[in-house]
N, CA, C and O atoms as a DFTB+ gen file, in Angstrom:
780 C
 N C O
     1  1      49.466      85.473     182.765
     2  2      50.531      86.448     182.684
     3  2      50.066      87.831     183.145
     4  3      50.814      88.562     183.794
     5  1      48.823      88.179     182.803
     6  2      48.344      89.503     183.200
     7  2      48.222      89.621     184.720
     8  3      48.472      90.685     185.285
     9  1      47.840      88.534     185.372
    10  2      47.764      88.564     186.839
    11  2      49.162      88.741     187.419
    12  3      49.353      89.521     188.352
    13  1      50.139      88.023     186.873
    14  2      51.521      88.190     187.354
    15  2      52.012      89.612     187.106
    16  3      52.714      90.180     187.942
    17  1      51.650      90.189     185.967
    18  2      52.029      91.586     185.698
    19  2      51.486      92.490     186.800
    20  3      52.192      93.366     187.298
    21  1      50.238      92.274     187.173
    22  2      49.618      93.117     188.193
    23  2      50.237      92.907     189.571
    24  3      50.169      93.793     190.423
    25  1      50.840      91.739     189.796
    26  2      51.466      91.451     191.091
    27  2      52.965      91.734     191.089
    28  3      53.627      91.543     192.109
    29  1      53.505      92.183     189.970
    30  2      54.954      92.369     189.840
    31  2      55.508      93.445     190.770
    32  3      56.696      93.429     191.092
    33  1      54.667      94.374     191.202
    34  2      55.154      95.477     192.032
    35  2      54.615      95.417     193.451
    36  3      54.630      96.417     194.168
    37  1      54.137      94.245     193.858
    38  2      53.675      94.093     195.231
    39  2      52.309      93.449     195.322
    40  3      51.629      93.221     194.321
    41  1      51.931      93.164     196.550
    42  2      50.672      92.457     196.806
    43  2      49.471      93.326     196.445
    44  3      49.536      94.556     196.465
    45  1      48.366      92.642     196.111
    46  2      47.141      93.338     195.715
    47  2      45.935      92.622     196.292
    48  3      45.944      91.404     196.469
    49  1      44.909      93.385     196.581
    50  2      43.624      92.828     196.993
    51  2      42.907      92.266     195.763
    52  3      43.175      92.665     194.630
    53  1      41.998      91.338     196.018
    54  2      41.206      90.755     194.942
    55  2      40.481      91.857     194.165
    56  3      40.488      91.856     192.934
    57  1      39.864      92.788     194.877
    58  2      39.094      93.854     194.214
    59  2      39.992      94.732     193.343
    60  3      39.559      95.200     192.290
    61  1      41.229      94.958     193.764
    62  2      42.167      95.747     192.955
    63  2      42.526      95.002     191.678
    64  3      42.567      95.588     190.596
    65  1      42.786      93.707     191.813
    66  2      43.104      92.904     190.632
    67  2      41.938      92.905     189.653
    68  3      42.132      93.087     188.451
    69  1      40.742      92.704     190.161
    70  2      39.562      92.672     189.287
    71  2      39.370      94.010     188.584
    72  3      39.033      94.047     187.401
    73  1      39.580      95.097     189.296
    74  2      39.434      96.422     188.715
    75  2      40.461      96.688     187.609
    76  3      40.144      97.311     186.596
    77  1      41.691      96.210     187.813
    78  2      42.763      96.480     186.853
    79  2      42.879      95.443     185.743
    80  3      43.752      95.546     184.881
    81  1      42.010      94.454     185.762
    82  2      41.954      93.455     184.688
    83  2      40.552      93.483     184.083
    84  3      39.761      92.568     184.315
    85  1      40.236      94.528     183.308
    86  2      38.884      94.666     182.780
    87  2      38.493      93.471     181.923
    88  3      39.293      92.937     181.154
    89  1      37.251      93.074     182.082
    90  2      36.719      91.983     181.286
    91  2      36.806      90.621     181.956
    92  3      36.222      89.657     181.460
    93  1      37.522      90.515     183.075
    94  2      37.609      89.227     183.763
    95  2      36.509      89.166     184.818
    96  3      36.293      90.120     185.566
    97  1      35.824      88.039     184.864
    98  2      34.765      87.900     185.869
    99  2      35.378      87.514     187.203
   100  3      36.507      87.027     187.259
   101  1      34.635      87.730     188.271
   102  2      35.114      87.361     189.611
   103  2      35.369      85.868     189.688
   104  3      36.340      85.441     190.312
   105  1      34.504      85.055     189.057
   106  2      34.680      83.597     189.083
   107  2      35.966      83.180     188.387
   108  3      36.716      82.354     188.907
   109  1      36.225      83.743     187.220
   110  2      37.432      83.378     186.470
   111  2      38.674      83.835     187.227
   112  3      39.652      83.092     187.301
   113  1      38.656      85.041     187.791
   114  2      39.806      85.527     188.554
   115  2      40.062      84.632     189.768
   116  3      41.211      84.303     190.062
   117  1      39.006      84.240     190.469
   118  2      39.142      83.334     191.612
   119  2      39.769      82.015     191.176
   120  3      40.668      81.495     191.837
   121  1      39.288      81.483     190.062
   122  2      39.816      80.226     189.538
   123  2      41.297      80.358     189.195
   124  3      42.097      79.493     189.552
   125  1      41.663      81.437     188.502
   126  2      43.067      81.637     188.104
   127  2      43.963      81.797     189.332
   128  3      45.046      81.213     189.386
   129  1      43.526      82.575     190.311
   130  2      44.339      82.771     191.515
   131  2      44.510      81.463     192.283
   132  3      45.586      81.189     192.815
   133  1      43.453      80.658     192.341
   134  2      43.527      79.356     193.015
   135  2      44.527      78.449     192.305
   136  3      45.346      77.798     192.953
   137  1      44.461      78.406     190.969
   138  2      45.400      77.595     190.189
   139  2      46.834      78.080     190.384
   140  3      47.753      77.274     190.528
   141  1      47.023      79.394     190.388
   142  2      48.366      79.955     190.554
   143  2      48.908      79.653     191.950
   144  3      50.101      79.400     192.122
   145  1      48.030      79.681     192.931
   146  2      48.432      79.345     194.302
   147  2      48.851      77.875     194.378
   148  3      49.859      77.549     195.004
   149  1      48.088      76.998     193.748
   150  2      48.404      75.571     193.743
   151  2      49.723      75.282     193.032
   152  3      50.417      74.323     193.369
   153  1      50.066      76.104     192.059
   154  2      51.296      75.898     191.280
   155  2      52.507      76.622     191.875
   156  3      53.602      76.555     191.318
   157  1      52.317      77.301     192.987
   158  2      53.435      77.970     193.642
   159  2      53.808      79.317     193.068
   160  3      54.917      79.806     193.285
   161  1      52.883      79.923     192.334
   162  2      53.142      81.225     191.731
   163  2      52.643      82.383     192.590
   164  3      53.162      83.496     192.509
   165  1      51.642      82.114     193.404
   166  2      50.987      83.149     194.202
   167  2      50.763      82.617     195.611
   168  3      50.478      81.436     195.805
   169  1      50.898      83.506     196.589
   170  2      50.519      83.168     197.967
   171  2      49.449      84.146     198.410
   172  3      49.430      85.310     198.010
   173  1      48.563      83.638     199.247
   174  2      47.495      84.464     199.807
   175  2      47.916      84.824     201.226
   176  3      48.344      83.956     201.987
   177  1      47.798      86.092     201.581
   178  2      48.194      86.553     202.916
   179  2      47.103      87.435     203.495
   180  3      46.297      88.013     202.766
   181  1      47.090      87.527     204.803
   182  2      46.193      88.460     205.483
   183  2      47.054      89.553     206.078
   184  3      47.978      89.280     206.844
   185  1      46.749      90.795     205.724
   186  2      47.490      91.925     206.279
   187  2      47.149      92.090     207.753
   188  3      46.020      91.819     208.163
   189  1      48.107      92.527     208.546
   190  2      47.842      92.712     209.978
   191  2      46.883      93.883     210.217
   192  3      46.712      94.735     209.345
   193  1      46.255      93.922     211.408
   194  2      45.379      95.054     211.735
   195  2      46.176      96.351     211.664
   196  3      47.377      96.328     211.933
   197  1      45.580      97.448     211.324
   198  2      44.139      97.655     211.194
   199  2      43.580      97.233     209.837
   200  3      42.360      97.204     209.674
   201  1      44.421      96.905     208.863
   202  2      43.906      96.557     207.535
   203  2      43.101      95.263     207.576
   204  3      41.948      95.239     207.145
   205  1      43.691      94.198     208.083
   206  2      43.035      92.891     208.196
   207  2      42.311      92.474     206.921
   208  3      41.177      91.997     206.970
   209  1      42.970      92.657     205.784
   210  2      42.385      92.235     204.518
   211  2      43.280      91.179     203.884
   212  3      44.474      91.093     204.173
   213  1      42.680      90.385     203.022
   214  2      43.424      89.356     202.308
   215  2      44.025      89.948     201.042
   216  3      43.364      90.695     200.320
   217  1      45.280      89.611     200.780
   218  2      45.953      90.064     199.566
   219  2      46.617      88.871     198.895
   220  3      46.842      87.831     199.513
   221  1      46.923      89.047     197.624
   222  2      47.650      88.053     196.848
   223  2      49.022      88.628     196.520
   224  3      49.164      89.814     196.219
   225  1      50.022      87.764     196.586
   226  2      51.395      88.196     196.354
   227  2      52.089      87.173     195.467
   228  3      51.930      85.969     195.669
   229  1      52.848      87.633     194.497
   230  2      53.611      86.733     193.639
   231  2      54.790      86.176     194.428
   232  3      55.407      86.886     195.222
   233  1      55.095      84.913     194.206
   234  2      56.256      84.301     194.856
   235  2      57.527      84.768     194.136
   236  3      57.458      85.242     193.002
   237  1      58.682      84.637     194.792
   238  2      59.935      85.009     194.115
   239  2      60.113      84.275     192.782
   240  3      60.600      84.855     191.812
   241  1      59.721      83.005     192.737
   242  2      59.823      82.259     191.487
   243  2      58.945      82.884     190.403
   244  3      59.377      83.017     189.258
   245  1      57.725      83.264     190.753
   246  2      56.822      83.887     189.782
   247  2      57.388      85.210     189.284
   248  3      57.249      85.541     188.106
   249  1      58.024      85.966     190.170
   250  2      58.570      87.274     189.784
   251  2      59.708      87.159     188.778
   252  3      60.038      88.131     188.099
   253  1      60.313      85.970     188.678
   254  2      61.350      85.768     187.659
   255  2      60.778      85.920     186.252
   256  3      61.520      86.181     185.304
   257  1      59.469      85.759     186.114
   258  2      58.816      85.880     184.798
   259  2      58.521      87.329     184.421
   260  3      58.171      87.595     183.272
   261  1      58.652      88.265     185.347
   262  2      58.299      89.668     185.053
   263  2      59.050      90.230     183.842
   264  3      58.420      90.873     183.003
   265  1      60.369      90.019     183.708
   266  2      61.040      90.540     182.505
   267  2      60.503      89.926     181.206
   268  3      60.448      90.596     180.175
   269  1      60.115      88.668     181.262
   270  2      59.560      88.003     180.080
   271  2      58.216      88.635     179.719
   272  3      57.929      88.882     178.547
   273  1      57.403      88.891     180.734
   274  2      56.102      89.531     180.496
   275  2      56.307      90.919     179.906
   276  3      55.578      91.326     179.001
   277  1      57.300      91.650     180.416
   278  2      57.619      92.964     179.857
   279  2      58.030      92.878     178.400
   280  3      57.601      93.694     177.584
   281  1      58.853      91.904     178.068
   282  2      59.291      91.721     176.673
   283  2      58.116      91.349     175.775
   284  3      58.050      91.790     174.628
   285  1      57.190      90.542     176.287
   286  2      55.992      90.220     175.510
   287  2      55.150      91.473     175.270
   288  3      54.547      91.627     174.208
   289  1      55.112      92.366     176.260
   290  2      54.412      93.631     176.081
   291  2      55.050      94.473     174.994
   292  3      54.355      95.104     174.198
   293  1      56.385      94.482     174.960
   294  2      57.107      95.218     173.910
   295  2      56.780      94.616     172.540
   296  3      56.547      95.340     171.572
   297  1      56.766      93.288     172.473
   298  2      56.418      92.605     171.226
   299  2      54.992      92.970     170.809
   300  3      54.741      93.251     169.637
   301  1      54.061      92.966     171.762
   302  2      52.667      93.281     171.457
   303  2      52.504      94.715     170.969
   304  3      51.610      95.001     170.173
   305  1      53.359      95.618     171.439
   306  2      53.285      97.021     171.001
   307  2      53.624      97.168     169.526
   308  3      53.318      98.200     168.928
   309  1      54.243      96.173     168.931
   310  2      54.564      96.208     167.497
   311  2      53.371      95.812     166.633
   312  3      53.425      95.945     165.410
   313  1      52.298      95.330     167.252
   314  2      51.132      94.889     166.490
   315  2      50.583      96.026     165.641
   316  3      50.517      97.166     166.100
   317  1      50.188      95.724     164.399
   318  2      49.564      96.766     163.578
   319  2      48.277      97.304     164.207
   320  3      47.821      98.394     163.861
   321  1      47.696      96.538     165.127
   322  2      46.444      96.945     165.769
   323  2      46.663      97.549     167.155
   324  3      45.696      97.851     167.853
   325  1      47.925      97.728     167.563
   326  2      48.205      98.259     168.906
   327  2      47.570      99.638     169.088
   328  3      47.690     100.506     168.224
   329  1      46.908      99.822     170.200
   330  2      46.254     101.096     170.512
   331  2      46.763     101.594     171.863
   332  3      46.293     101.129     172.902
   333  1      47.719     102.535     171.871
   334  2      48.284     103.008     173.134
   335  2      47.320     103.851     173.969
   336  3      47.683     104.293     175.059
   337  1      46.103     104.081     173.479
   338  2      45.151     104.877     174.252
   339  2      44.217     104.012     175.101
   340  3      43.382     104.539     175.836
   341  1      44.356     102.684     175.004
   342  2      43.482     101.814     175.790
   343  2      43.795     101.921     177.278
   344  3      44.869     102.381     177.666
   345  1      42.854     101.496     178.096
   346  2      42.989     101.546     179.553
   347  2      44.201     100.746     180.004
   348  3      44.454      99.645     179.515
   349  1      44.946     101.317     180.945
   350  2      46.130     100.682     181.521
   351  2      46.036     100.697     183.033
   352  3      45.444     101.605     183.617
   353  1      46.609      99.708     183.655
   354  2      46.736      99.738     185.111
   355  2      48.053     100.427     185.470
   356  3      48.913     100.620     184.611
   357  1      48.203     100.792     186.732
   358  2      49.465     101.411     187.157
   359  2      50.618     100.424     187.029
   360  3      51.731     100.823     186.686
   361  1      50.373      99.134     187.298
   362  2      51.435      98.131     187.136
   363  2      51.836      98.003     185.668
   364  3      53.018      97.853     185.359
   365  1      50.860      98.062     184.766
   366  2      51.150      97.921     183.335
   367  2      52.006      99.072     182.829
   368  3      52.941      98.843     182.061
   369  1      51.715     100.305     183.237
   370  2      52.514     101.420     182.737
   371  2      53.917     101.395     183.340
   372  3      54.880     101.762     182.667
   373  1      54.045     100.971     184.587
   374  2      55.386     100.881     185.183
   375  2      56.220      99.806     184.492
   376  3      57.398     100.019     184.204
   377  1      55.607      98.646     184.226
   378  2      56.335      97.592     183.517
   379  2      56.684      98.049     182.105
   380  3      57.761      97.740     181.596
   381  1      55.777      98.782     181.477
   382  2      56.040      99.312     180.142
   383  2      57.251     100.235     180.160
   384  3      58.113     100.134     179.287
   385  1      57.330     101.127     181.134
   386  2      58.471     102.046     181.204
   387  2      59.778     101.290     181.437
   388  3      60.810     101.638     180.864
   389  1      59.733     100.264     182.272
   390  2      60.949      99.480     182.516
   391  2      61.418      98.775     181.246
   392  3      62.617      98.589     181.039
   393  1      60.470      98.385     180.398
   394  2      60.777      97.617     179.201
   395  2      61.079      98.492     177.990
   396  3      61.945      98.145     177.186
   397  1      60.390      99.613     177.843
   398  2      60.468     100.411     176.620
   399  2      61.580     101.463     176.627
   400  3      61.787     102.133     175.615
   401  1      62.287     101.622     177.721
   402  2      63.336     102.638     177.770
   403  2      64.373     102.388     176.674
   404  3      64.763     101.248     176.421
   405  1      64.802     103.446     176.043
   406  2      65.844     103.381     175.023
   407  2      67.139     103.895     175.662
   408  3      67.270     105.096     175.900
   409  1      68.097     103.002     175.943
   410  2      69.326     103.428     176.615
   411  2      70.066     104.542     175.869
   412  3      70.663     105.415     176.499
   413  1      70.031     104.518     174.541
   414  2      70.707     105.566     173.774
   415  2      70.045     106.921     174.006
   416  3      70.731     107.929     174.174
   417  1      68.716     106.944     174.015
   418  2      68.013     108.209     174.277
   419  2      68.213     108.666     175.717
   420  3      68.326     109.862     175.989
   421  1      68.255     107.707     176.632
   422  2      68.427     108.065     178.045
   423  2      69.821     108.624     178.295
   424  3      69.998     109.521     179.120
   425  1      70.804     108.095     177.583
   426  2      72.174     108.588     177.743
   427  2      72.598     108.584     179.188
   428  3      72.474     107.577     179.886
   429  1      73.101     109.725     179.635
   430  2      73.568     109.843     181.026
   431  2      72.504     110.424     181.952
   432  3      72.805     110.808     183.082
   433  1      71.261     110.489     181.476
   434  2      70.176     111.023     182.297
   435  2      69.975     110.142     183.526
   436  3      69.890     108.919     183.422
   437  1      69.903     110.776     184.676
   438  2      69.656     110.004     185.894
   439  2      68.787     110.821     186.833
   440  3      68.708     112.046     186.736
   441  1      68.141     110.115     187.740
   442  2      67.306     110.788     188.721
   443  2      66.278     109.841     189.294
   444  3      66.165     108.685     188.886
   445  1      65.530     110.362     190.251
   446  2      64.443     109.596     190.877
   447  2      63.137     110.254     190.470
   448  3      62.914     111.442     190.703
   449  1      62.283     109.451     189.857
   450  2      61.012     109.952     189.348
   451  2      59.886     109.278     190.121
   452  3      59.811     108.051     190.181
   453  1      59.015     110.083     190.710
   454  2      57.873     109.564     191.442
   455  2      56.614     109.655     190.610
   456  3      56.490     110.511     189.734
   457  1      55.685     108.766     190.890
   458  2      54.407     108.720     190.172
   459  2      53.293     108.549     191.189
   460  3      53.368     107.690     192.067
   461  1      52.262     109.369     191.065
   462  2      51.068     109.217     191.893
   463  2      49.886     108.942     190.975
   464  3      49.518     109.766     190.138
   465  1      49.306     107.770     191.151
   466  2      48.103     107.368     190.411
   467  2      47.005     107.198     191.445
   468  3      46.818     106.101     191.973
   469  1      46.282     108.257     191.741
   470  2      45.267     108.186     192.792
   471  2      45.936     107.876     194.115
   472  3      46.817     108.616     194.553
   473  1      45.526     106.781     194.765
   474  2      46.102     106.450     196.073
   475  2      47.281     105.476     195.977
   476  3      47.737     104.954     196.995
   477  1      47.773     105.231     194.768
   478  2      48.917     104.341     194.557
   479  2      50.099     105.168     194.073
   480  3      49.958     106.010     193.186
   481  1      51.265     104.921     194.660
   482  2      52.444     105.674     194.239
   483  2      53.626     104.750     193.994
   484  3      53.734     103.667     194.570
   485  1      54.503     105.215     193.123
   486  2      55.723     104.502     192.744
   487  2      56.881     105.485     192.773
   488  3      56.706     106.688     192.582
   489  1      58.063     104.947     193.015
   490  2      59.304     105.693     192.840
   491  2      60.148     104.907     191.856
   492  3      60.299     103.691     191.976
   493  1      60.694     105.615     190.886
   494  2      61.526     104.956     189.882
   495  2      62.909     105.549     189.872
   496  3      63.087     106.755     190.044
   497  1      63.890     104.689     189.668
   498  2      65.280     105.128     189.567
   499  2      65.717     105.019     188.121
   500  3      65.617     103.958     187.503
   501  1      66.204     106.130     187.588
   502  2      66.707     106.205     186.224
   503  2      68.217     106.382     186.304
   504  3      68.715     107.376     186.832
   505  1      68.941     105.393     185.766
   506  2      70.405     105.453     185.825
   507  2      70.978     104.448     184.830
   508  3      70.461     103.341     184.685
   509  1      72.040     104.841     184.155
   510  2      72.734     103.921     183.255
   511  2      71.875     103.391     182.133
   512  3      72.071     102.259     181.691
   513  1      70.926     104.181     181.658
   514  2      70.071     103.747     180.561
   515  2      69.011     102.748     180.963
   516  3      68.398     102.115     180.104
   517  1      68.783     102.595     182.268
   518  2      67.760     101.675     182.759
   519  2      66.808     102.414     183.693
   520  3      67.163     103.420     184.307
   521  1      65.595     101.888     183.782
   522  2      64.592     102.451     184.678
   523  2      63.997     101.322     185.493
   524  3      63.546     100.322     184.934
   525  1      63.991     101.471     186.817
   526  2      63.435     100.457     187.713
   527  2      62.462     101.126     188.677
   528  3      62.804     102.109     189.334
   529  1      61.257     100.590     188.756
   530  2      60.207     101.170     189.594
   531  2      59.899     100.273     190.787
   532  3      60.007      99.048     190.713
   533  1      59.514     100.911     191.881
   534  2      59.111     100.224     193.105
   535  2      57.852     100.907     193.599
   536  3      57.756     102.134     193.573
   537  1      56.874     100.112     194.053
   538  2      55.660     100.714     194.610
   539  2      55.979     101.160     196.019
   540  3      56.146     100.341     196.923
   541  1      56.061     102.475     196.198
   542  2      56.393     103.074     197.486
   543  2      56.029     104.552     197.447
   544  3      55.737     105.087     196.378
   545  1      56.043     105.220     198.603
   546  2      55.749     106.661     198.623
   547  2      56.738     107.442     197.755
   548  3      57.835     106.970     197.458
   549  1      56.329     108.629     197.361
   550  2      57.118     109.427     196.412
   551  2      58.076     110.412     197.078
   552  3      58.569     111.328     196.420
   553  1      58.342     110.241     198.353
   554  2      59.279     111.155     198.999
   555  2      60.676     110.983     198.418
   556  3      61.018     109.917     197.906
   557  1      61.470     112.025     198.499
   558  2      62.870     112.013     198.059
   559  2      63.037     111.731     196.569
   560  3      64.054     111.173     196.157
   561  1      62.056     112.105     195.762
   562  2      62.193     112.010     194.307
   563  2      62.555     113.384     193.762
   564  3      62.214     114.410     194.351
   565  1      63.247     113.389     192.634
   566  2      63.615     114.661     192.003
   567  2      62.417     115.334     191.354
   568  3      62.321     116.560     191.313
   569  1      61.505     114.512     190.848
   570  2      60.281     115.017     190.230
   571  2      59.174     114.007     190.513
   572  3      59.432     112.806     190.589
   573  1      57.943     114.490     190.669
   574  2      56.790     113.624     190.901
   575  2      55.721     113.982     189.867
   576  3      55.340     115.142     189.715
   577  1      55.249     112.948     189.160
   578  2      54.199     113.109     188.162
   579  2      52.899     112.573     188.743
   580  3      52.820     111.411     189.142
   581  1      51.891     113.417     188.787
   582  2      50.579     113.029     189.315
   583  2      49.617     112.964     188.147
   584  3      49.382     113.960     187.463
   585  1      49.056     111.768     187.924
   586  2      48.274     111.557     186.718
   587  2      47.558     110.218     186.790
   588  3      47.526     109.582     187.844
   589  1      46.995     109.799     185.695
   590  2      46.457     108.440     185.552
   591  2      47.420     107.671     184.649
   592  3      48.183     108.283     183.902
   593  1      47.393     106.349     184.708
   594  2      48.259     105.588     183.798
   595  2      48.004     105.922     182.326
   596  3      48.945     106.017     181.539
   597  1      46.735     106.099     181.955
   598  2      46.403     106.412     180.565
   599  2      46.942     107.776     180.153
   600  3      47.461     107.930     179.048
   601  1      46.821     108.768     181.036
   602  2      47.315     110.104     180.705
   603  2      48.838     110.107     180.599
   604  3      49.396     110.799     179.748
   605  1      49.511     109.342     181.452
   606  2      50.966     109.238     181.359
   607  2      51.362     108.587     180.039
   608  3      52.288     109.049     179.371
   609  1      50.665     107.515     179.660
   610  2      50.937     106.863     178.371
   611  2      50.685     107.817     177.209
   612  3      51.412     107.796     176.216
   613  1      49.662     108.647     177.332
   614  2      49.362     109.606     176.264
   615  2      50.502     110.604     176.091
   616  3      50.812     110.995     174.965
   617  1      51.124     111.019     177.181
   618  2      52.260     111.945     177.104
   619  2      53.480     111.229     176.532
   620  3      54.124     111.727     175.609
   621  1      53.791     110.061     177.083
   622  2      55.026     109.365     176.701
   623  2      54.926     108.737     175.316
   624  3      55.852     108.857     174.514
   625  1      53.823     108.074     175.030
   626  2      53.706     107.329     173.771
   627  2      52.864     108.029     172.713
   628  3      52.974     107.723     171.526
   629  1      52.028     108.962     173.138
   630  2      51.104     109.568     172.184
   631  2      51.369     111.021     171.861
   632  3      50.667     111.603     171.034
   633  1      52.366     111.625     172.492
   634  2      52.698     113.013     172.187
   635  2      51.792     114.043     172.826
   636  3      51.812     115.205     172.417
   637  1      50.988     113.656     173.826
   638  2      50.158     114.645     174.534
   639  2      51.081     115.627     175.257
   640  3      52.197     115.258     175.621
   641  1      50.643     116.856     175.469
   642  2      51.514     117.843     176.116
   643  2      51.826     117.463     177.566
   644  3      50.978     116.935     178.286
   645  1      53.050     117.742     177.967
   646  2      53.495     117.427     179.317
   647  2      52.650     118.142     180.362
   648  3      52.431     117.613     181.451
   649  1      52.173     119.346     180.037
   650  2      51.382     120.087     181.027
   651  2      49.975     119.512     181.220
   652  3      49.176     120.073     181.970
   653  1      49.670     118.396     180.547
   654  2      48.385     117.734     180.768
   655  2      48.415     116.837     182.003
   656  3      47.392     116.272     182.389
   657  1      49.598     116.708     182.625
   658  2      49.719     115.943     183.864
   659  2      50.332     116.837     184.934
   660  3      50.973     117.838     184.614
   661  1      50.141     116.485     186.194
   662  2      50.700     117.267     187.287
   663  2      52.186     116.983     187.457
   664  3      52.620     115.832     187.406
   665  1      52.959     118.044     187.658
   666  2      54.408     117.896     187.820
   667  2      54.855     118.724     189.012
   668  3      54.546     119.911     189.116
   669  1      55.593     118.075     189.912
   670  2      56.217     118.773     191.037
   671  2      57.705     118.461     191.009
   672  3      58.100     117.302     190.890
   673  1      58.519     119.484     191.119
   674  2      59.956     119.249     191.180
   675  2      60.663     119.649     189.898
   676  3      60.307     120.645     189.268
   677  1      61.657     118.877     189.517
   678  2      62.569     119.175     188.413
   679  2      61.863     119.031     187.056
   680  3      61.751     117.935     186.507
   681  1      61.392     120.169     186.535
   682  2      60.658     120.177     185.260
   683  2      61.569     119.728     184.110
   684  3      61.121     119.013     183.214
   685  1      62.833     120.137     184.128
   686  2      63.757     119.761     183.054
   687  2      63.927     118.244     183.005
   688  3      63.974     117.661     181.921
   689  1      64.020     117.609     184.159
   690  2      64.121     116.145     184.206
   691  2      62.856     115.511     183.644
   692  3      62.930     114.558     182.869
   693  1      61.707     116.031     184.027
   694  2      60.434     115.497     183.517
   695  2      60.364     115.624     181.999
   696  3      59.926     114.696     181.319
   697  1      60.793     116.768     181.463
   698  2      60.745     116.987     180.011
   699  2      61.611     115.979     179.273
   700  3      61.211     115.466     178.228
   701  1      62.786     115.692     179.801
   702  2      63.664     114.708     179.151
   703  2      63.146     113.293     179.368
   704  3      63.179     112.468     178.455
   705  1      62.669     113.016     180.571
   706  2      62.221     111.668     180.915
   707  2      61.165     111.160     179.947
   708  3      61.245     110.015     179.503
   709  1      60.183     111.976     179.613
   710  2      59.071     111.507     178.782
   711  2      59.471     111.268     177.323
   712  3      58.652     110.801     176.532
   713  1      60.713     111.580     176.958
   714  2      61.163     111.401     175.566
   715  2      62.015     110.154     175.355
   716  3      62.481     109.922     174.240
   717  1      62.231     109.350     176.386
   718  2      63.193     108.246     176.267
   719  2      62.520     106.878     176.150
   720  3      63.163     105.848     176.357
   721  1      61.241     106.868     175.822
   722  2      60.485     105.615     175.727
   723  2      59.786     105.514     174.374
   724  3      58.561     105.622     174.319
   725  1      60.516     105.313     173.290
   726  2      59.843     105.231     171.983
   727  2      59.103     103.910     171.824
   728  3      59.550     102.870     172.308
   729  1      57.977     103.966     171.146
   730  2      57.286     102.734     170.785
   731  2      58.086     102.047     169.683
   732  3      58.651     102.726     168.826
   733  1      58.146     100.728     169.686
   734  2      58.862     100.043     168.604
   735  2      58.108     100.193     167.285
   736  3      56.907     100.464     167.270
   737  1      58.820     100.016     166.199
   738  2      58.202     100.106     164.885
   739  2      57.128      99.029     164.756
   740  3      57.327      97.883     165.159
   741  1      56.005      99.414     164.196
   742  2      54.907      98.459     164.031
   743  2      55.268      97.408     162.993
   744  3      55.943      97.692     162.004
   745  1      54.803      96.187     163.240
   746  2      54.982      95.103     162.285
   747  2      54.038      95.320     161.115
   748  3      53.001      95.969     161.251
   749  1      54.406      94.772     159.971
   750  2      53.510      94.857     158.819
   751  2      52.288      93.994     159.067
   752  3      52.377      92.919     159.660
   753  1      51.152      94.479     158.606
   754  2      49.942      93.650     158.711
   755  2      50.018      92.566     157.646
   756  3      50.762      92.695     156.674
   757  1      49.261      91.515     157.827
   758  2      49.278      90.392     156.876
   759  2      48.921      90.847     155.469
   760  3      49.419      90.284     154.494
   761  1      48.064      91.860     155.349
   762  2      47.645      92.319     154.033
   763  2      48.760      93.085     153.330
   764  3      48.748      93.200     152.104
   765  1      49.736      93.619     154.097
   766  2      50.827      94.395     153.488
   767  2      52.102      93.578     153.328
   768  3      53.025      94.011     152.639
   769  1      52.168      92.423     153.940
   770  2      53.393      91.619     153.898
   771  2      53.530      90.942     152.551
   772  3      52.546      90.511     151.951
   773  1      54.769      90.853     152.085
   774  2      55.028      90.130     150.846
   775  2      55.692      88.805     151.191
   776  3      56.580      88.745     152.042
   777  1      55.263      87.767     150.536
   778  2      55.775      86.428     150.820
   779  2      56.538      85.891     149.620
   780  3      57.048      84.772     149.663
């Protein structure tokens, strides 16, 4: 599921996947990608020159699981042991935003929000209480946030100050945007539950 999460927003190189899935060995990642390819979940492609590199891409059938993976992430955020300060990939934070948006808090807020995470960028559309992100350049966005996935999570989920990340464009939109993604209430731990 974590590999599919990382492929939910477009193709990735093996080295990118390995970097964004801490703790997985190259052998295990190779094995998982091979199995996923055999099962029709992933295709391997070679990018045309000048890149000429091999990438992995989720099939349309595999992408049907992305909303389920997002919902599992929301469920996991309820864990009594959930730590929103842990390392996140850019795909993980984008999927989190798509899943954690609160339509009531979003109300009639709309706009295009761009994100720059190093050399990777996303554009997200906020409309009708929903947020949808696409990995693409940040041109024509109302506001662009330049940061790391962890720093963005710290602002949105941890209450870090908005000025701890780079902001270009509509500051008022950015201020409202970061308030519409509440973490779900934590589940009781087994030691606190009554049976």
